[in-house]
Each structure stands twice: as C-alpha cells, then as structure tokens.
C-alpha positions, 0 to 999 in steps of 0.5 A: 378368529375374527368377527365374521367367523362368529357370525358364520359360527352362530349362523351354522350352530344355531340355524339362523340367518348370516343377518339374524346371527350378526345382529346377536353377535352385533347387539351382546357386542354392544350391550356389553359397552353399554354396561361397561360405559357405566361402570358395571361389570358384565358376567358370563358365568363359565366363560369370565368378567368384563369390567372396567378398572380406574387406572391411577395417574403414574409417570413414565419416561419418553424413550429417547428425549429422556423426558418425563411425562404424568400420563393421566388416570383414566378408566380401563376394560379388563376381563378375568377369565372364569375357572372353567376357561383356564381350566380348558385353556390348559 
C-alpha cells in the first residue's frame, strides 16, 4: 500500500476531502519523525512502537576485494509490532 492509497482510504473512511486527509497523514508522519529525531519513541497502542537504536561500530568485509573496513556507529530507526498486530498477522 502506498502513501496515496492510505490518503484515499483516510479520505473515504473519515469523510474528509483528499486535501484534509493528505494533511492529516503527512502531519502524522512528520510528527513521528520529529519525535524520533530527538531519540524518543512513539507508541501506538495496539499497533506498535517506533524507536531509535544505537548501532555500534562493526567490521565488515568488502566482497570482491576482501578489504576490511569499519562501519561507524550510528542511530537507526526500528519498528516493534505490538501483540495485537502480531496476532492479526498470524
């Protein structure tokens, strides 16, 4: 499902104009990103948790040349599905 399909679905289900639905969906996404940039987590009850994790430095082997390099540590986004979502998918 694409972002546009989600906007169309929200527009239909919530009886909103497409412009209002687009604004609602984009605002949700922007706000989730803002919170995650700060390093905080976003918990959507019954759906899951968006969080930021720190990835440590790690050595990697470059294929073909067998050269060893170190990938620097960084922050990475993660999503952990909630129990109700897991149950629905199974």
